[in-house]
Each structure stands twice: as C-alpha cells, then as structure tokens.
C-alpha positions in Angstrom: 112.7 33.2 45.8 113.3 33.8 49.4 116.3 36.1 48.7 114.2 38.0 46.2 111.4 38.5 48.7 113.9 39.7 51.3 115.3 42.2 48.8 111.9 43.4 47.8 110.9 43.9 51.5 114.2 45.8 52.2 113.4 48.0 49.2 110.0 48.6 50.5 111.2 49.8 53.9 113.9 51.9 52.3 111.2 53.5 50.2 109.1 54.0 53.3 111.9 55.6 55.2 112.7 57.9 52.2 109.1 58.8 52.0 109.0 59.6 55.7 112.1 61.7 55.5 110.7 63.5 52.5 107.5 64.2 54.5 109.4 65.5 57.6 111.4 67.8 55.3 108.3 69.1 53.5 106.6 69.8 56.9 109.7 71.5 58.3 110.2 73.7 55.2 106.5 74.6 55.2 106.8 75.7 58.9 110.0 77.7 58.0 108.0 79.6 55.4 105.4 80.5 57.9 108.1 81.6 60.3 109.7 83.8 57.7 106.3 85.4 57.1 106.5 86.4 60.9 103.4 84.5 61.7 104.9 83.2 64.8 102.0 81.7 66.6 100.9 79.8 63.4 104.5 78.8 62.9 104.5 77.2 66.3 101.6 75.0 65.2 103.4 74.0 62.1 106.7 73.2 63.8 105.1 71.3 66.7 104.4 68.0 64.7 108.0 68.1 63.3 109.4 68.1 66.9 108.5 64.4 67.1 111.5 62.2 68.1 110.8 59.7 65.3 114.0 57.8 64.3 113.2 58.7 60.7 112.9 62.5 61.5 116.2 64.3 60.9 114.6 67.6 61.6 113.5 67.1 65.3 116.1 69.4 66.9 115.8 72.1 64.2 112.0 72.1 64.6 112.3 72.3 68.4 114.7 75.2 68.1 112.5 77.1 65.6 109.4 76.3 67.6 111.1 77.9 70.6 112.3 80.9 68.6 108.7 81.4 67.2 107.3 81.1 70.8 109.9 83.6 72.0 109.0 86.1 69.3 105.3 85.6 70.1 105.9 86.4 73.7 105.1 82.9 74.9 108.1 82.5 77.1 107.0 79.4 79.0 106.4 77.4 75.9 109.7 78.5 74.5 111.6 77.6 77.7 110.0 74.2 77.9 110.8 73.2 74.4 114.4 74.5 74.6 115.0 72.4 77.8 113.6 69.4 76.0 115.9 70.0 73.1 119.1 70.4 75.2 118.3 67.3 77.3 117.5 65.2 74.3 120.3 66.3 72.0 123.1 67.6 74.2 125.6 67.3 71.3 123.5 69.2 68.8 125.8 71.2 66.6 123.8 74.4 67.2 123.7 74.0 70.9 125.2 77.4 71.5 122.3 79.1 69.7 119.8 77.1 71.7 121.5 78.1 75.0 121.6 81.7 73.9 117.9 81.7 73.0 117.2 80.1 76.4 119.1 83.0 78.1 116.9 85.5 76.1 113.8 83.7 77.2 114.8 83.9 80.9 115.4 87.6 80.4 112.0 88.0 78.8 110.5 86.3 81.9 112.4 88.8 84.1 114.4 86.0 85.6 117.5 88.2 85.2 119.9 86.3 87.3 119.2 83.0 85.5 119.6 84.8 82.2 122.9 86.4 83.0 124.2 83.1 84.4 123.2 81.3 81.2 124.9 83.9 79.0 128.2 83.5 80.9 128.4 79.8 80.0 128.1 80.3 76.2 131.2 80.1 74.1 131.9 81.7 70.7 129.1 84.3 70.7 130.8 87.2 72.5 129.8 89.9 70.0 126.2 88.7 69.9 126.0 88.5 73.7 127.4 92.0 74.1 125.0 93.4 71.6 122.1 91.8 73.5 123.3 93.2 76.8 123.7 96.7 75.4 120.2 96.5 73.9 118.4 94.9 76.9 120.1 95.8 80.2 118.8 99.4 80.0 115.2 98.0 79.9 115.5 96.5 83.4 113.2 98.3 85.8 112.9 99.5 88.5 116.4 101.0 89.1 116.6 99.1 92.4 116.6 95.8 90.5 119.4 97.0 88.3 121.4 98.1 91.4 121.0 94.7 93.0 122.1 92.9 89.8 125.1 95.1 89.5 126.2 94.3 93.0 126.0 90.6 92.2 127.6 90.8 88.8 130.0 93.5 89.7 132.5 92.8 86.8 129.8 92.9 84.1 130.7 96.2 82.4 127.5 96.4 80.3 125.4 96.0 83.4 127.4 98.7 85.1 127.0 100.9 82.1 123.2 100.4 81.9 123.0 101.4 85.6 125.4 104.3 85.2 123.3 105.8 82.3 120.1 105.3 84.3 121.5 107.1 87.3 122.7 109.9 85.1 119.1 111.0 84.5 118.5 111.5 88.3 118.9 114.9 89.7 122.2 115.9 91.2 122.2 115.1 94.9 119.7 112.2 94.6 120.1 109.2 96.9 122.2 107.2 94.4 124.6 110.0 93.5 127.5 108.2 95.3 126.9 105.0 93.3 126.9 107.1 90.1 130.2 108.6 91.0 131.6 105.1 92.0 130.7 103.6 88.7 132.2 106.5 86.8 135.5 106.0 88.6 135.5 102.2 88.6 134.7 101.6 84.9 136.2 104.9 83.6 132.8 106.0 82.3 132.5 109.6 81.1 130.1 111.4 83.3 127.3 113.1 81.5 126.4 116.7 81.9 123.5 116.6 84.4 122.5 120.2 84.0 119.0 120.4 82.6 117.7 123.3 80.6 114.3 124.3 81.8 111.8 126.3 79.8 108.9 128.4 80.8 105.8 127.4 78.9 102.7 129.3 77.9 100.6 126.4 79.1 101.4 123.5 81.5 99.5 120.3 81.1 98.5 118.6 84.4 96.8 115.2 84.5 94.5 114.5 87.4 93.8 110.8 87.9 91.0 110.6 90.4 88.0 108.3 90.9 85.5 110.9 89.9 82.5 108.5 89.6 82.8 105.4 91.7 80.3 102.8 90.7 81.3 100.0 93.0 79.8 101.6 96.0 78.0 104.9 95.7 78.5 105.5 99.4 82.2 105.8 98.7 81.6 108.9 96.6 78.5 110.9 97.2 78.1 114.4 96.0 80.6 116.8 97.6 82.8 114.0 98.7 86.4 114.5 99.5 87.4 113.7 95.9 85.1 116.5 94.6 86.4 118.8 97.2 90.0 118.2 96.4 89.4 118.5 92.6 87.5 121.8 93.2 90.4 123.1 95.3 92.7 122.3 92.3 90.4 124.2 90.0 90.3 127.2 92.3 94.1 127.3 92.3 94.2 127.1 88.5 92.0 130.2 88.4 94.2 132.0 90.9 97.4 131.0 89.0 96.0 132.3 85.8 95.9 135.8 87.3 99.7 135.6 88.0 100.5 134.5 84.4 100.7 130.8 85.0 98.3 128.9 82.7 97.5 125.3 83.6 95.4 123.0 81.5 93.9 120.2 83.5 93.3 116.8 81.9 91.0 114.6 84.0 91.1 110.8 83.9 88.4 109.0 85.8 89.6 105.7 87.2 88.3 103.5 90.0 90.1 100.4 91.3 90.4 98.8 87.8 94.0 97.9 87.0 93.1 97.4 83.3 91.7 100.9 83.2 94.9 102.5 84.6 97.0 100.5 82.1 94.8 101.8 79.3 95.2 105.4 80.6 99.0 105.3 80.8 99.1 103.9 77.2 97.5 107.1 75.9 100.1 109.0 73.9 98.9 112.3 75.3 99.9 111.3 78.8 103.5 111.5 77.8 103.0 115.3 77.1 102.0 116.0 80.7 104.1 118.3 83.0 102.6 116.8 86.1 100.4 113.9 87.2 98.3 114.2 90.3 97.1 110.9 91.7 95.9 108.2 91.6 94.4 107.6 95.0 93.9 103.8 95.2 97.0 102.0 96.4 96.7 99.2 93.8 97.0 101.7 90.9 99.8 103.8 92.3 102.8 101.6 91.1 101.6 101.8 87.5 101.6 105.6 87.4 104.8 106.1 89.4 106.6 103.7 87.0 105.2 105.6 84.1 106.4 108.9 85.5 109.8 107.4 86.2 110.2 106.1 82.6 108.9 109.3 81.0 110.5 111.8 83.3 107.1 113.2 84.4 106.7 114.2 88.0 103.9 112.4 89.9 102.5 113.9 93.2 100.2 111.8 95.4 98.1 114.2 97.4 96.9 112.0 100.3 99.1 108.9 100.8 101.4 108.5 103.8 103.0 105.3 102.5 106.7 105.6 102.1 106.9 102.5 99.9 105.5 104.7 97.1 108.6 106.8 96.9 111.2 104.0 97.3 113.5 103.8 94.3 111.9 106.7 92.5 113.2 110.1 91.5 110.1 111.7 90.0 107.5 111.0 92.6 106.5 113.1 95.7 104.1 112.5 98.5 102.4 115.8 99.4 101.8 114.5 102.9 104.5 113.5 105.4 105.0 109.7 105.7 104.6 108.0 109.1 108.4 107.7 109.3 108.7 111.5 108.6 106.1 112.3 111.2 108.0 110.2 113.8 111.4 111.6 112.9 110.4 115.3 112.8 108.3 115.0 116.0 111.1 113.3 117.9 113.5 116.1 116.8 111.0 118.6 118.1 110.8 116.7 121.4 114.6 116.6 121.7 114.7 120.4 121.4 111.8 121.1 123.8 111.4 118.4 126.4 114.8 117.3 127.8 115.8 120.2 130.1 112.6 121.1 131.9 110.7 120.8 135.2 108.0 118.3 135.9 107.2 120.1 139.1 108.5 123.0 141.2 111.1 120.8 143.0 112.7 119.5 139.8 116.3 120.3 138.8 115.9 121.4 135.2 119.7 121.1 134.6 119.4 117.4 134.6 118.4 115.8 131.4 115.1 113.9 131.3 115.3 111.2 128.7 112.6 108.7 129.6 109.7 108.4 127.1 106.4 106.7 127.5 104.7 105.5 124.3 101.1 104.4 124.2 99.3 103.1 121.1 96.3 101.1 119.9 96.1 98.2 117.6 95.1 100.3 114.6 97.7 99.6 111.9 98.8 103.2 111.4 98.9 103.9 115.1 101.0 100.8 115.7 103.4 101.8 112.9 103.7 105.4 114.1 104.4 104.2 117.6 107.1 101.8 116.4 108.7 104.5 114.1 108.6 107.0 117.0 110.3 104.5 119.4 113.1 103.9 116.9 113.5 107.6 116.2 113.6 108.8 119.8 116.2 106.2 120.7 118.5 107.7 118.0 118.0 111.1 119.7 119.3 109.8 123.1 116.0 109.0 124.7 115.1 105.8 126.6 111.7 104.3 126.0 110.7 103.3 129.5 107.2 102.1 128.5 105.9 100.9 125.1 102.4 99.8 125.7 99.6 98.5 123.5 96.3 99.9 124.9 93.3 97.6 124.6 89.8 97.6 126.0 91.1 95.3 128.8 94.0 97.5 130.0 92.7 101.0 129.2 91.3 101.4 132.7 94.7 100.8 134.2 96.2 104.1 132.8 95.8 105.9 136.1 97.6 103.0 138.0 100.4 102.9 135.4 101.0 106.7 135.9 100.9 106.7 139.6 102.5 103.3 140.5 104.5 101.9 137.6 106.4 104.8 136.1 108.9 107.2 137.9 107.2 110.2 136.3 109.8 112.7 137.5 112.3 111.2 135.0 109.8 111.3 132.1 110.6 113.7 129.3 107.3 113.3 127.5 104.5 110.9 126.6 103.8 110.0 123.0 100.3 108.7 122.2 99.6 107.2 118.8 95.9 107.0 119.0 92.8 109.1 118.5 90.7 106.9 120.8 88.5 109.3 122.9 88.5 106.9 125.9 92.3 106.7 125.9 92.6 110.5 125.7 90.2 111.0 128.6 92.1 108.5 130.7 95.5 110.0 130.0 94.3 113.6 130.8 92.5 112.4 133.9 95.6 110.5 135.1 97.9 113.6 134.5 95.4 115.8 136.4 95.7 113.5 139.4 99.6 113.5 139.3 99.7 117.3 139.0 103.0 116.9 137.1 103.7 119.0 134.0 104.6 116.2 131.7 104.0 117.1 128.0 102.0 114.8 125.8 102.5 114.6 122.0 99.5 113.1 120.2 97.4 113.2 117.1 95.3 116.2 116.0 92.1 114.1 116.2 92.1 114.7 120.0 90.8 118.2 119.2 87.6 116.6 118.0 86.9 114.8 121.3 83.9 116.5 122.9 84.6 115.6 126.6 87.9 117.5 126.6 88.3 121.2 126.9 90.9 123.5 125.4 91.7 124.7 128.9 92.5 121.1 129.9 94.7 120.7 126.9 96.6 123.9 127.7 97.0 123.0 131.4 98.2 119.5 130.7 100.6 120.6 127.9 99.1 118.6 125.1 100.9 119.0 121.8 99.1 118.0 118.5 100.8 116.6 115.4 98.8 118.5 112.8 100.1 118.3 109.2 96.7 119.3 107.6 96.1 122.3 109.8 95.0 125.4 107.9 94.5 129.0 109.1 90.8 129.5 108.5 90.7 132.9 110.4 93.0 134.9 108.1 91.7 137.5 105.6 93.2 135.6 102.7 91.3 132.4 103.6 88.1 134.4 103.9 88.6 135.6 100.3 89.3 132.0 99.2 86.2 130.8 101.0 84.0 133.5 99.4 85.3 132.7 95.9 84.8 128.9 96.6 81.2 129.4 97.8 80.4 131.6 94.8 81.7 128.9 92.4 80.5 125.7 94.1 77.8 126.8 96.5 79.3 124.9 99.4 81.9 125.6 102.1 85.5 124.4 101.3 86.7 121.4 103.4 90.2 120.5 104.4 90.4 118.5 101.1 89.5 121.7 99.1 92.4 123.4 100.9 94.7 120.5 100.2 93.9 120.5 96.5 94.3 124.3 96.4 97.7 124.2 98.2 99.1 121.4 96.1 98.3 123.1 92.8 99.3 126.6 94.1 102.7 125.3 95.3 103.4 123.6 92.0 102.2 126.7 90.0 104.3 129.1 92.1 107.4 127.0 91.4 106.4 126.8 87.7 106.4 130.6 87.6 110.0 130.6 89.0 111.5 127.6 87.2 109.3 126.6 84.4 109.6 122.9 83.6 112.2 122.7 86.4 109.6 123.3 89.0 109.9 119.8 90.4 113.7 120.0 91.0 113.2 123.5 92.5 110.7 122.0 95.0 113.1 119.3 95.9 116.0 121.8 96.5 114.0 124.5 98.4 113.9 124.4 102.2 110.7 124.9 104.0 108.1 126.9 101.9 105.1 128.4 103.6 101.6 127.5 102.4 98.8 129.8 101.7 96.6 128.4 104.5 98.5 125.2 105.5 101.6 125.7 107.6 104.4 124.7 105.3 106.1 122.2 103.0 109.6 120.8 102.9 110.6 118.3 100.1 114.4 119.0 100.3 115.2 116.1 102.6 113.2 113.3 101.1 110.4 112.8 98.6 107.6 113.6 101.1 106.7 116.6 103.1 109.2 116.8 105.9 107.8 119.7 107.7 105.5 118.4 110.4 103.7 121.2 112.3 103.1 120.7 116.0 100.5 122.8 117.7 99.6 123.6 121.4 97.3 125.9 123.3 98.5 129.2 124.6 95.9 131.5 126.1 93.3 129.1 124.7 94.5 129.8 121.2 96.0 127.0 119.0 99.6 128.0 118.5 102.4 126.7 116.3 105.1 125.2 118.5 107.7 124.8 115.7 107.3 127.8 113.4 109.1 128.1 110.1 112.1 130.4 110.6 
C-alpha cells in the first residue's frame, strides 16, 4: 500500500509538472502570436508573466528575449534594457546569448548611448553580416555631425562609422570647416569623393517661412501693437514688395509660435515646411535648436535675425546669424584697433614711431558686457597688444575712474581704451577723466553711448570716441526717405531699426536669389562684404555670422564710418 501511494503521488506531481509546462507553453505561444501581429505593447503584457523564473518554466529566457524585443520595437528602451540585463545575468549560457547581446546593443543605440552600443557590438561573435548591415542603416542617423565626428575619432578603425561621417560631410559646401576631415577620410579609407557641385535653379516663386511670436499670450507687455516683432515682419513684407518689382517673387508662410517647445515640434513636422527655400527665425533661444536641426537635416537655410549667440551656428552648415556674434565683434574691432591705434601720438611730445600696445579694458557685470570684454581681451592679445588693465566696474569703484587714469596707468603707453558697457555714469566718468588728462587716447565703446543725454557730440569728437554700431542705418539718404514714405503709407507708422533689419535681411536674400536662384545661400557664404540698402554692410564669407562690424566716430560733428567697405 505504501509503495502504491508513493507511486500515485509521484504520478500526481508529474502530471502537475506536465500541466504547468503545458500552461507556460500555451502562454508563450499566445504572446508570440500577439508579437507577430505587431502589437508590441500588448505583446509585452503577454510575455511578462512567462518571464517568471519558475523551475517548471522552460520558456523564461525566450519570453525575456521577446519581451525585450517587443519593448524595443515599441520604443520603450528602458524596459527592454532592464529585461535583457536580467536575462544575460540569469542565464549567461543561454544558447541565443548572441542575439540578446545584439539586441542590447540596438537598445543602447536607440537610447543614443552610442559608445556603449558600439562597444557592445564589438564583443559579439558570429553575426558580422548582421552587425555590418545595422551599422550601415543606423550610423547615418547619428546627429548632429559633431557627435559623429567625436565617435569617429574614438573608433577610428570602424570603416562604417567613417563612411557615415564621410557621406554626411559630402553634403557640406566646398570650403566648409570640416573640408579637411572630408579629404582625410577619402584618403584614409579609399572612399570615392562625391561630386560636390550643386545645380541651382531659378524659381518663379521662393517659399520663405517666418517663425515669429506674432501673438504672445504669456505676457501682453512683451508684444504690444507695433512691437519690434511687428516692425521686423513689416520690414520683411516691404522687402517682398520691392523684390517683386525686380522679378523675384517671394511667398511668405507665417508660423506663430511662442515659447512652447511642443508647438515648434508640431510646426517642423508639417510636410510643407520641407518645401521652404528659407526659414527666418525663431526668436526664442529654447526653440532655435529644433529649427536649426530641421534645416540641417533637410538642407534648408535658416537665418536668425537678432541673435548674437555663436552656439547657434556651431556644427551647422545651413544656419546663419544675420548679426555679428560677440566673438566676431571682438575680433573685427581688435583688427580695426590694430590698424588705427598703434602708431599715433597721445600728446604733442609723443614719438609716434614707437608702437603703443597697452590696452585698458573696462566692463560691467552685465553678461553680454562681461563676455564681450573677455573676448576682446583674448583677441587683442593675439594682435600683439598687452592688456594692462582689465577692470570690472561696479557701483563701488565707478567713482575711482579719474584716479585710475591719473595715478594708476601710464597713459602715454596706452594704445586705446575698450569699454564694454552702456552705463551712462561710467561713460560720463570716462569722458570726464580723459578731459582732465588732456591726452588723445581713443576709446572704443558701444553705440548706446550715443543715447546718453549728458554727453555731447562735440565731446565725443574731441575725446576720440569710437562706436561699435552693427545696426546703424543711413536715415538721411534719398533711398531711405522713399522707403520711409512707402512704409508709412502701408502701416501708418514710422519704421524702426527692426523694420530696417527685416527689410535688409529679406532684400539681401532676394538679391542673391536673383543672381543664384536656389544657390543664394552658398553665394552669400562666398561673397565678401556686401553693402546694405541702409545698413552699412554684411560679410558671411568668413563664418556663419555677419563679420563686418562697422565702427563710427564723429568728424565735424557728423557720424562717420571709420572702417568703410573698400
């Protein structure tokens, strides 16, 4: 009896195990059917119970793998990664371990953890063809190009990585900043260089997207009627009307966007945006990277009309800043100083054959002022100058300017003074101190000094004050008067400097469209200084921002350009 009972019990457990195994198998097969229907998120739910490490479950590892594969295809990379790591730790000898490791590498790539992904791929054996096909399909999707450059430097023997970078650089204009790297990759890996000549066409109508915050609702004081945004847009419209008379037809497409990142992502998803010949904007810094990336990926030029931030144009080939950056202002102004202020007299007794190379730099705590001062310091040093004073001016030490000039600085050796500030009190103290010294030391400063009420043009002329004035426009010319009259007729207001800015931007682009059609952007990048209609000039040939920085001074009480376009 006892033996019979034992046999019966053993049979019961065997039946139970068989039933459990049958249940796991049915659950697994059901989950596989859902997976094959490409219902990946639902498949994850079906596979999850089958991932249980029950001793009777022969499908645990397979369920973990397919759960991870379903999660990967559903874009749920974290879930996929966690389950794969669990599988590889629990069952390191699993017979499909290579497939699991390959999937894990794909997951890391999807998470943009490119180095981890590439390292993981390098450890997998027996899947060379599959891995190569993955690299060929996915390496070209790595953006921005700077990321691809960094990866290629680390994995310098990975031919597929080099090829992806080579092909991406091949789309950049000849003479772009990465041209030497392009040539190196061609030589090192024996890649065939692609023809980089582009056929341009002249179109009957050019589509231009304007991405501006036309109706701000977060704070109405940011955008009242006739604000700078309206002025700039109306300037663009005026230019479009003028261009039409010359045979250049521009169709404007306006996209209203505030600071909402979701809204800009929606806008760049519109199919029509890929048909644009130019995008102007956006204006808010948080939105700019989305649009510049879109322009880069779709080979559409993007021009930002007001930003001075050089970060915007880093690692891009299709983005321009219509304004000079702070670095450009510093560099071009220091070159001007080098040409004008080295061999000169500070007073009648001076020997003007001896070089004056000392520079005094004063600035305030304003972020842009501080950056401009630092860039200027670095730039003048490369021109052979010595920065004898680099002083942050505060409310505490502003009253010591006179003492600094009379007691602390050997002024006869000073080439010039650079002032990165529009603070009226600082301007008054500097002019007053120079009046006392009676020395003819030039001062280079911001154009905002011209708005200071307690300083006269006669003082500025006598004290040799030079103004960095990128947005100066000639309002006294006959052509500007015609523009103003047309603008008033259309909008019943006087044009502002932003109206002129919008007009100049669209006019410059349109004039180059007339010459080169869809190649206008590359023409702008190759052409040396071009004169504006009312603004002084533009030069995009040296970098992707305006590198012509006009400097003005007073001569016979008339504001005069000190570095005219030759």
